[in-house]
N, C-alpha and C positions, 0 to 999 in steps of 0.2 A: 504494499499499499503505500504509495507516494504521498508526501506532504509537503507543503510549502514552508516558508519560513515561520509562520505563526504557529505551525504543529498542526493545521486542520489537513485532513486528507483531501488530495486535488480534486477528487470527485464530488467533494462537497462544492468547493468553487465552481465546477463545470456546471453542478446542478443549479447553484444560485444563478450564474450567469445564463444558463438556458431559461430559467423561469424569469429573469429579467428581460431578456430578448423576446420572449413569448409574449410577455405583458406588452412591451413597447410594440411589437408588431400588431397586436391586436387593437391598439389604440389608433393605427393607421388602417384598420380594415384589412389587414393582411393574415395570411394563414399562419398557424403556430409555427414557432422554431423547430427545425429538424436539425439534427446533427449532419454535418458534410459527409458525403460518402466516402468510404476509404477504399478508392480504387487505385491509387498510386502504387508505384513500385518501391515498396520501402527499401529494397536493396540498393536504390539509388540515391537515398536520402542522404545529404551531407552534413545535416545538422544534427547533433546528438538529441538535443530536446525533442526534435521532431520524430526521431525514432522512439523515445520514451512514450510520446503522446500517442504515436501509432499503437504502440503494444497495449496501452491502457485503454485504446478505445476498442480494440479486440477483447480485451478482458471484459470491458463492460457490456459488449454485445452478447458474449456467451455466458455471463455470470447471471446468477440470479440472487435477490435479496434472500438473506439468511441471517441467523442468530449469531453473529460474527463474536459477540463477546463471549459465548458459550462453547466455541468451536477449539478442539484442543490443538488441532494443527490445520491450517488453511494453506492450500497450494495454489500457485498461480495456474489458471487454465492453459492447457497446452497450446492452443492457438496463439496466446500472447507470447508464451516463450518462443515459439516458432517465428513469430513476427520480429521479436527482439533480436534473434540470432541472425536473420536476413539482414538486419541493420549493422551489427557487429562485425560482418564480413569486411566493411569499410574501415574498420576502427581496430587495428591489430594492437593488441595490449602492450606488446613489446617496443613499439616503435611510435605509437601515436603521441602527439604532444600532451602535455600535462595541464595546459590552460584550462581544459574542461573537466578536470579531476572529478569533481563530485558527481556531475553527470553522467560519465563515461562508467563510474564506478557502479552508480545506480543501474546503468544499462546493461552491464555485464551481469549483475544478479538478476535482472529481469530475464536475461536470456539463460539464466542457469549455468553461466560459465564462471563460477566460483575461482577456478584457477587464474583466469584472465583478471578478475577483479583483485586478486591477491598480488599478481604481478605488478599491475598499476599502482596499488597501494605501496609495495616494496619500492618501485621507481620514485613515487611521490616524496616518501620518507627520505630516500637516499639523496634527494635533490636539496634537502634543507641542511644548510651549513652550520656547524659547530653550536656552542653554547647559546649564541644569540638567537638561534632559531628555536629556542624550546618551547616558546609560546605557539610559534607556526606548528611545530610538530604536535602539540597538544591539540590545536584546532583541526589537524588534519585527522588525527586519531578519533576525536570526538565526532567528526562527520561521518567517517567510516563505522563507528558504533551505532550512531542514530540511524544510517541505512541499513546496516544490518538487523537492526529491530524493528524497520518500517516495511520492508520488502515482504513478500509473501511467497514462500513460508519464511518466517523470521530465521536467522541464523544465530541462535542463542550461544552455541559454542563459540564462534567466530567472535561475536561481540564481547563475551566474557574474556577471551584471550586478550582482545585489546585494551579493555578496561584494567586488567592486571598490569599490561604494559604502560598504559597511561598513569596508573597510580604510582609507578616507580619515578615518575618526573616530580620536579619540584612543585609543591602546592601554589607557587605564583604562576606556574604555567598550566598545569592540569588543575583547574581551580575546585573548590569545594562544590560549586554547581555542577562542574562536569563530572565529579564522581557520584555526589548523591543522584543526581538525574539519572546518569548512567546505570547505576546499580539499582535504584529503584525501578526502571523501566525493565531491566533484567529480571527483576524479582518478580514484578507484575506478570510479563509475558511468560516466564518459566512456571509460574502457578497456573496461568490459563492452559499451557501446555501439558500440564500434568508431570512437569519436570521437577518434583518435590525436591531431589538432591540440589539442584542447581539454584533453585529458589531459595533454599535454606542458605547456601553459600553467599548469595548475594545479599539476604537478609542480615546474617552475621556481620558482613562487611559493613553494611550501612548502621548497624548498631555500634561498631567499633569505631567507625567514622565520627559518629555522634559523641562517643564517649571521650574522643581525643580532642575535642573542641575546647577552647579556653571561655572564660565567661564572657570575653569582648567578643568572640567569633560565634557565640550563640545568639548574641544581640544583632548581629547582621542582618541587615534587612531582608536580604534574600533568603537566608536561613529561615529566619522567623516566618517569612511569608509562604515558602515552600518546602524547604529542606526539613523543616522540624517535623512536617507532616509524613513525609517519606520515612523518617527515623521511627516515628511512632507506629506506623503500618508494619514495619519490621519487626518491631517489638511485639506488637500482636500477634504476628505471624509465628513468631517463634515461643510465644507463651500460649499458644491456643489451647494446649491441653490444660494448663494452670487454670485459664479462663473459663472452661467448661467445669473444671472440678470446683471452682468457686461459685459459678452459677447454681450448681446443683445444691450449694449451702444456702445462698440467697442472692437476689438482685443486688443487695447492698454490697456483698462481697465483691460481685463481678464487677459493678460500678468502680469500687476502690481499686480493683487491680488495673482497670482502664485508665483510671485517672492517673496512678501511679506511673504507667506507662508513658502518659504524656508528660508527666512532670520529668521523667528521667530523659525524653527525647529533648525538652526545653531546657534542661538544667534547673528545673525547679521554677521556671518562669511561665506565666500566662495561664489562661483558662482552656481546657479543652473545648475544641470548636464546635462540638455538637452539644445538644441540650441531654446528654447521657447522664441519668440519675435524677434528672429533674421531672415534675408531673408533667405528663401531656397536656397541652392546652386545648380546650374546645376548638374545633374547626368551624371557620365562620366564612360564610359566601352566599352570593346570590341565587345560584342555581344548582339544585341537587337533583340528581337521577339515580334510581335504584334503591333509593330509601326514602320513601315518602316524597316522590316527585314533586317539585315545588320550584317556583320562580320567584318566591318570597325570601328575601335575605333571612337567614337563621344560622343557628350554631347546632353542632351534632358531633357525638363521638369525640375520642374513643369510648365506648360504652364501659362504665364501671363493671368490673368482674369477668371482662371478657379479654383474651388475648387479641392484639389489634396489630395491623399494619397500615401505617400511614404512608402512601407512596406517591410523592411529588414527581410528576410526569412532565416531559418536555414536549410544548407545544410545536406541532407542525414537524416534527422529527422526520416524517416518511415512512414508508413501509418497512424499511430494514430494520432501523433500530427500535423502533416502535414494536415491530414483531417480536424482537429478542426479548425487550423488556416484557412486553405482554406474556411471552411464553413461560419467563421466569414465574409472574406471578400466578398464571394459571396451574403451572406444576406444583407451586408451593401450596395453594389453595385446594387443589384435588387431592394432595396428601394430607392436608390438616383443615378439614372443610369447618370445623368450628372457630377458625380464626377470622376476626373481622376485618375486612380491607375496605379502607377509603381511598380511592384515588384522587389525586388533586392536581388540576391544571388551570392555568390562569389565562386570561384573555391577552391577544395582542393587537388587538384593532384589525387583524386581517387574517386570512386563511390561505396560505400559499400565495399565489398572484392574484387573488381575488381583489376586487374594490374594498375600500374601507367598510368595516361591518360595525353594527351596534353590537355591544354586549350580549343581547338577546339572540341576535342572530348568529354570533359566533359560537354561543353556548350550544345552540341547537345542531350547528354542524360538527362540534366536539362530542356532542353525544352520540351523533350518528357514526363519527369515526372510532371512538373508543368505547361506548357503552356495551358492545356485544363482544368486545374482544378482552376486557378486562372484568374479571369476576368481582362482586361487590359494589359498592356505592362509589357514584363518580361526583365530585365537587367541582364545578366550574366557578373560579372567583374572579370578579371582575378587578382588572389591574389599575391601580392609581397611576396617573401619568401627568406630565406637563408637556407643552408643545412649544416649540423655540417660535420665536417671531419670523415674520417674512423676512427675506424670501425663503429662508431654509424649512421652518414648519414641521421639524422632525420632532417624532412623538419620542419623549424621554420617559420610560417606565420607571416606576417607583417600587420598592419592595411592598408586597402584600403583607397584610397582618399575619397569615399564617406563616410566611417565610419568616418573618421577625420572630415569631414565637418558637419556631422549631431550630432556630440558627443562632448561635451567640457568635458575635464578632463582626468585622467591618465587611466581610464579603458575604453577599446572598448567593449561595450556589445551589439552593434546593430546585432550581430549574434544570439542573444537571442530572435529574432523575435519581433520587435519594429515598430510601424506604426505611422509615423507623419502627422499631419492634417496640411494642408498649405491652407491659405485663398486666395481669388483672387488677392490680392496684393503681394503675395508670401512671406508673413509672417508665419513663423512656429507658430501655435497656441498652439498644445499640443502633447504629445507622449503617446502611449498606448502599453502596453506590451501584446503582443498576445498570448503568452504561460500562461497567467493568465487572459484571457479575458472573466471573468464570466458575465452572464447577465448584471448586473447594470454597468459595464463599457461599455459594448455594448449600453445600453439605454444613458450613457452619451455622447458618440459619436454621435449618432443619434440626440440627442437633440443640439448639436453643429452644425451639418450638417442641421438641420430644420433651425436654425438661420441663417446661411449662406445663405442657399435658399431664405429667406426673404428679405436679405439686397438687 
């Protein structure tokens, strides 16, 4: 999967562009946007990025939407590999210039020519001179690591090897951000691939990095905003057995260990950024479906005495990621039918490339999109917003009351599909990211639900 500099998969930007062009065309009475025909001879392409784009177009044409977050291994479709290989015939790894290193490295991996990618990397590193080039060497290694972890299938072993090499460089070159981001991604992807030994090694490395930091380094802006959370997830992963044992004793014991992990990750600073251990607030909103359908604003749930899941879903995510998230929720509810689920989604003022919608019209469309796919109740909350002055007139969304109630901190991220587990006393036990809900996390949630079922 190819990403741009922001970290978003390129297919997201292509889909966004397509929607925008389709909307623009309709304004002029033209037909909807169609992708250009891929009839060119890719073996004659002279620009590396055109080759990558061609391979991705072929991938998109033969791929189907699926639960990417729950797949252990995803391979690139054979037609895409063949398309990339036709292009690489023009770019011999032993002699091609190094100015397009990052793109060429990615293209070789698209073509499943890992030996050529390694040859190119070796040449690129050899071209860096002396101690003065340590930072450049670190950046090249980081580029290769990120590429190994974003192509399909991910090259976990190769990425781990380069992380070890990079970690031998001075911290001023291969920085804290390089190390924590690299090992954090390696841990997550290894867990998704059911490679528990590699995931454990990455987690242990993250914990060691966190433990080595000075108090000043722990107050670093990047570490406080991003790095600390990665170390916390590693501690959680390594203490999974202890966490479950503590939960068998009580919710309070489980929460105490979670908070201790956060304190360890942050050196005793800060509050855990989820409402873990707090009482779940009633959910409030204007449009309810599946639990006494109503267009009147009211509050409801989680119901005292019941085990509950409060799942914040992402608006307009598309059939792929929505399908994966909904499949997780359906599996959990099929196995634990007594669990009360409330899915929460907020209005954005539009649906895809439609004209601006009223909250009522948008709620009706969201009900059609989600109600039959997500078991339980659906709450559509009307999002408060401000609009910039002309000529801009952009809509600036504000946090909703439900987001503020379930998230502590300066960043509202519940729109990124998070499910909160609430015990019968109304205490929030834990929070689960649904967009990275690989099988091991699903098993962790199931184990917690089994314990609650026996209480």
